[in-house]
C-alpha positions as CSV (number, residue, x, y, z in Angstrom):
1,M,104.4,99.5,105.1
2,D,104.1,102.2,102.7
3,A,101.5,104.3,102.2
4,P,99.3,103.0,99.1
5,S,99.0,100.1,101.9
6,L,98.2,102.0,104.6
7,Q,96.3,103.9,102.1
8,L,93.8,100.6,101.4
9,L,93.6,99.5,105.1
10,F,92.5,103.0,105.9
11,S,89.9,103.7,103.2
12,G,86.8,104.0,103.8
13,R,86.8,103.6,107.0
14,R,86.4,107.2,108.3
15,K,86.1,107.2,112.3
16,S,89.7,105.9,112.0
17,W,90.9,108.9,111.0
18,I,93.1,110.1,113.3
19,T,92.2,114.4,114.1
20,D,95.2,117.0,113.8
21,P,97.6,116.6,115.8
22,I,99.8,119.1,117.7
23,G,101.6,121.6,115.3
24,W,99.6,120.6,112.6
25,S,98.3,123.5,109.9
26,K,96.2,123.1,106.9
27,N,98.4,125.6,105.0
28,I,101.2,123.1,105.2
29,M,102.5,122.0,101.0
30,T,106.2,120.6,101.7
31,G,105.3,118.0,104.1
32,K,105.8,117.6,108.0
33,Y,107.4,115.4,110.4
34,Y,107.3,113.9,113.8
35,D,110.2,112.9,115.5
36,T,109.1,110.0,118.1
37,D,111.6,111.3,120.2
38,R,109.3,114.2,121.3
39,P,106.0,113.8,123.2
40,E,103.8,114.8,120.2
41,G,106.0,112.3,117.8
42,L,104.9,109.5,120.3
43,S,101.9,110.0,121.0
44,L,100.6,110.1,116.8
45,W,102.5,107.0,116.6
46,G,100.8,105.6,119.3
47,S,97.4,106.2,117.7
48,V,98.7,105.0,114.2
49,Q,99.8,101.6,115.4
50,E,96.5,101.3,117.9
51,R,94.6,101.8,114.7
52,F,96.9,99.9,112.6
53,E,96.1,96.5,114.7
54,D,92.0,98.0,114.5
55,A,92.0,97.3,110.8
56,L,94.3,94.2,110.8
57,F,91.7,92.5,113.2
58,H,88.8,93.7,110.9
59,D,90.4,92.6,107.9
60,S,91.0,89.3,109.1
61,Q,87.2,88.3,109.9
62,N,86.2,88.9,106.3
63,L,88.8,86.3,105.3
64,V,87.7,83.0,103.8
65,Q,87.5,80.1,106.2
66,E,89.8,77.3,105.7
67,P,88.2,73.9,105.4
68,T,88.9,71.2,108.0
69,A,89.9,69.0,106.1
70,R,93.2,69.8,104.0
71,Y,92.8,67.2,101.5
72,G,89.7,66.1,99.5
73,K,89.5,62.7,98.3
74,P,92.2,60.1,96.8
75,T,91.8,59.7,93.3
76,L,93.3,57.4,91.2
77,T,96.0,58.0,88.5
78,V,97.2,56.1,86.4
79,P,101.8,55.9,86.5
80,R,104.0,55.9,83.1
81,L,105.9,52.9,82.6
82,G,109.1,52.9,82.1
83,Q,109.2,56.7,82.9
84,G,111.3,56.1,86.0
85,G,114.0,54.1,84.0
86,F,113.6,56.9,81.2
87,R,114.6,60.1,83.6
88,V,117.4,58.0,84.4
89,V,119.2,56.8,81.4
90,V,118.7,60.2,79.6
91,T,119.8,61.8,82.9
92,D,122.9,59.9,82.4
93,A,123.3,60.0,78.4
94,Y,123.6,64.0,79.2
95,K,126.0,63.8,81.2
96,R,123.9,65.8,84.1
97,H,123.8,69.0,82.2
98,C,120.6,70.1,80.2
99,A,120.9,70.1,76.9
100,I,120.0,74.3,75.9
101,T,121.4,76.2,78.5
102,G,124.5,73.2,79.8
103,E,122.5,74.1,83.9
104,S,124.0,71.1,86.0
105,T,121.5,71.8,89.0
106,L,120.1,68.0,89.3
107,P,116.4,69.3,91.0
108,V,115.4,71.6,88.3
109,L,117.2,69.3,84.9
110,E,113.9,66.9,83.9
111,A,113.8,64.1,80.7
112,A,111.8,65.2,78.3
113,H,109.9,63.4,75.4
114,I,110.4,64.9,72.1
115,L,107.9,62.7,70.3
116,S,105.1,62.7,73.4
117,F,105.2,59.6,75.3
118,A,101.0,60.8,74.7
119,E,101.8,60.2,70.5
120,K,103.4,56.9,71.5
121,G,107.0,58.0,71.7
122,P,109.4,56.1,73.1
123,N,111.3,55.9,76.6
124,E,114.0,55.9,74.3
125,I,117.6,58.3,74.9
126,S,117.3,59.3,71.1
127,N,114.0,60.6,71.8
128,G,114.4,61.9,75.3
129,L,116.6,65.5,76.2
130,L,117.5,66.5,79.4
131,L,116.0,70.2,80.2
132,R,116.2,72.6,82.9
133,S,112.4,72.8,83.9
134,D,111.6,76.0,83.1
135,F,112.5,75.1,79.0
136,H,110.3,72.0,79.9
137,K,107.6,73.1,80.1
138,L,108.0,75.8,76.8
139,F,109.1,72.7,74.8
140,D,106.2,70.1,76.5
141,T,103.7,73.0,75.4
142,G,105.2,74.1,71.8
143,L,107.0,78.0,72.7
144,I,110.7,76.1,71.9
145,T,111.8,74.2,70.0
146,I,114.9,72.0,68.3
147,T,115.4,72.2,64.7
148,P,116.7,68.7,63.3
149,D,120.0,70.4,63.0
150,L,120.0,70.9,66.2
151,T,119.5,74.9,67.2
152,V,117.1,76.0,69.3
153,E,114.7,78.0,68.2
154,I,111.8,80.3,70.3
155,S,108.7,81.4,69.6
156,P,107.9,84.5,68.9
157,R,104.6,84.0,70.9
158,I,106.4,84.3,74.5
159,R,107.0,88.1,73.3
160,E,103.6,88.9,72.3
161,E,101.3,87.3,74.2
162,W,103.7,87.7,78.0
163,F,105.2,90.6,76.7
164,N,108.2,89.3,77.8
165,G,110.7,86.3,77.3
166,K,114.5,88.0,77.3
167,V,116.2,85.5,79.1
168,Y,114.5,82.6,76.6
169,Y,115.4,85.1,73.1
170,R,118.8,85.4,73.9
171,L,119.6,81.4,73.0
172,H,117.5,81.9,69.8
173,G,119.5,80.2,67.5
174,S,122.2,78.6,69.0
175,P,123.2,75.5,68.7
176,L,122.7,73.1,71.9
177,A,124.8,73.6,74.8
178,N,125.1,69.8,75.7
179,L,124.9,66.5,74.0
180,P,125.6,63.0,74.8
181,D,128.6,61.3,73.6
182,N,127.2,58.5,71.8
183,P,125.9,59.9,68.4
184,S,123.6,57.2,68.5
185,H,121.8,58.8,71.7
186,H,121.8,62.4,70.0
187,P,117.6,63.9,69.6
188,N,116.2,61.5,66.5
189,T,115.5,64.2,63.1
190,N,112.8,62.8,63.0
191,F,111.3,63.4,66.0
192,L,112.9,67.2,66.3
193,R,110.5,67.4,62.8
194,W,107.6,66.1,64.5
195,H,107.6,68.0,67.4
196,N,108.5,71.4,64.6
197,E,105.5,69.7,63.0
198,N,103.0,69.4,65.3
199,R,104.0,71.0,68.7
200,F,106.4,74.4,67.5
201,Q,104.0,77.5,67.8
202,G,106.3,79.4,65.4
């Protein structure tokens, strides 16, 4: 544990302070070291451990107690019909590679609707993009979009609000890294235009 953590742990507990050990001088300006191979150093280290264990025990008494039940009451959800099939056909069309990055690690790839399902977007390949999960989230929230000419556009809000996003801005203006072989499965221009105009936070 580092010094700041120890300070926080022991702050306000004067009774836990260690008395000046052997060889300690209040005039020390450059630091003082104790070797645990020597009796005074070993004794000092034992005192630190003892107080540390006491402090941990004290803090554990103040933790929020976990409830006996770990789950709430069951709730009903309305499944999206066709969602499983949509994922399969989009994943297959994009040859298991992210449209934006080319990433091929299947567990992090997700089928995204361009015209959202909630807005009556169809479960068609041309209304889908296979995206890495972080890009999917950014796409759904409008922080990333794909223009009708199939280039990546990154919202400036990532930088303005979170002071971050270098990994994403490197892709700004880039063409899609991966597209289906069948041109009829490419992202539909009208769906892309809808996302540009209704979701993208440019």
